[in-house]
N, C-alpha and C positions, 0 to 999 in steps of 0.2 A: 665288369659292366659298370656303367655310370649310374649311380642312384642319388647323386647330389651335384648340383651345379649352381653357379651364380649367374643370373641373367644381367641385363644392362641396367645401370642406375640412371643413365641419361638417355631419354627417349630420342634426343636429337641424333644420337648415333645410328638409330634405325634409318633415319633419313639419309645420313651421310654415307653409311657403310652398306646398307642393305636395300637402298633404292625404293623405299616406300614413301608415299605422299603424306599420310596422316599418322599422327602418333596414337598408339593404342593406350589403354589403361595398363600400366606396367605391373601392378600387383607386387608380390613378394620378390625380394632380391635373392635370398637364399631359397633355392628350389629343391623340393623333395617330391618323390612320387605322389601323384594324385593332387598336387597343388595346381592352381591355375597359373599358367605361364604364357608368354608371348611366343608366337612362331610366325614366320614369313612364308607366304605361299603365292602362287598364281591364283587370282580369283576364280571361283568356279564358273563365273559368267564370262570368262575371257574370250569365248568363241561366239558371243552374242552379236558382235559387230557394233557394239556401243562404245563410242570413243570416250565416254565418261568412265568406263571401267579401266582402272589402272593396271599396269603390267604386274605389279606386286602389291600385296597388302599385308599388314601386320595385324593379327588378331589374337585374342586370348582364348586359350582352351586348356583342357585337362592334360597334365603330363601323365599319360597312361591311356593309350588308344583303346577304344571300344569299337569293334567292327560294326559297320552299317547293317551287316547280315545277322546281328545278334537278335534273337527273338525277345519279346517283352518279358517272358518268364525266365530268361537267362541273364537279364541285366544285373541282378544282384551278384550272381556268381562272377560275371565278367568284371565287375567293378573291383572285385577282390584279387584278381589276378595281377601278376607282375608284368604289365604290358608297357612299361616305360622305356624298355629297350627292345629292339627287334633284331634277331639274328639275320644278317643279310643272306646267309646260305639257305635259309628255310622260309624267309618271309613271304616269298611269292606263292608258296603252296600251303601256308598255315591258314587256319580259319580266321584268326584274329587280324592278321596283317595282309592276307591275300587280296582282299577287296581293294585296299588302299594301293597295293602294288600294281594290280591289274588296271586300276583307274588312273595310274600315274599321279596319285595324290601325294606328291613329294613336297617337302617343306624344308626350311632352314630355321634352326633354333639358335638365336643369338645368345652369346654367353660371354661374360668376362672371364670365367674360369670353370673348370670341371675338377672333380675330386676323385681320387682312387686311394685304396688302402695299401700301405707298404708293410708287409709282414716279415721282412728279411731279418729283423732283430729279434723275432719271436713274439713281439707285441705289436699290435696294429698302430701305425703312424699315419694319420690322414695326410695326404699330399695334394697340393693345389697345383694344377697345370694351367699355364697361361701362354699366350703367344709371346715370343721373344721381343717383338717390336711393340708390344703393348696394345695392339689392335684387338678388337673383339673376335671371338671364335664364331665361325658359322658352321654349325653341326648339321649334317644331313639327316633328315627324318622323313617319316610318313605321317599323314594325317587322315582322319576319317570323321564322319558325323553319324549320329544316331539319335533316336528319340528316347527320352527318359520316361520314367513311369507316369509323369504328368503330361506326356505328349509333346514336350518341348524339345526342339532340336538342340543337341549339344555337340561340341567338337573336341577332339583330343588329338594328341600327337605322341610319337615315339621316336627315340634316337636309334639310328641304324648302327650296328656294331659289326666288326670283322675280327678274325683271328689275329692275335698279337704274339703268338709263341715265338716268332722270330723278329719282332720289332725291337730295335736297339734300346728303346725307352720303356715302353709299356710291358715288355716281357718280365720286368722286375717287380711288377705290382700284382695285387690280389693274392689269394692264398696259394701257398705251395701245393702242388699237385693238381690244382684246378687249371682248366684251360684258360689261357690268357686271352682277354678280349679288350678291344679298344673301340671307341666311337669313331665315326668317320667325320673328320674335320675337312671342310671344303676349302680349296684356295679361293680367294676373293674373285679371281677371274672366271671361276666356274659357276658362280651363283646363278647367272641367267640361264646357262645351259642345263644346269641341274633341274631347274623349275620347268623347263620347256621341252626337254628331250623326250623322244618317244619311249615307250615302255621298254622296248628291247635294248635300249642303251643304258638302262639304269645301272647295271653292274659295272659299267666302265668307270663310274665315278667312285666306286667303293674300294678305295685304295688308302694305304697309310699316309698320314701327313708327315712330312719330313721331321724327324726327331730333333734335328739341329735347330729348328725354328720354334721349339717349345721350351719352356722353363718349368722344372718341377721344384716346388718349394715344400719341404717337410714342415708340418705344423706341430712342433713339439709341445 
């Protein structure tokens, strides 16, 4: 699973590649769980009939989703959980991700690169994955919002993952003996449909990105 990625350095790419109108505060470039990062979504007010509401917006939220159903006395525990990745096979029925799934709160996480560990030599070698054409990655995710202890609304997101045991690229990464997982990278042409499709079509997007279109660079 992905626990480290690099977001975009250039906010202009959000306008060019992800169709948002306004630049958000970009925050950190190297992203780790619980950092504040940028994600792209369909605005919650999209059905209000207001022409001023854009089709997409980029906002900043916690990389590590906390469900809107979390009780106030459970917030501290929820904040300590590893909710930065969501297993696509179980997300719909899990407590943490189920609300976002049922509400079709899908998002796209823009990234220059993701990182996975290579254990094949017996020692971990961090490996950086990028698109072969140099364009940013658009990672499929879920988002949700909750009220913190002070009563303020906060928002967070998680990356969706799928099994990679048979993937020609990602099956070589992570620890031997562990199930191989990979994040879902969306084709650019699917961005709009991913954000707007009805809930029952969510799983149709959760497929491997072609390995030939990615470059893996070992960081010795």
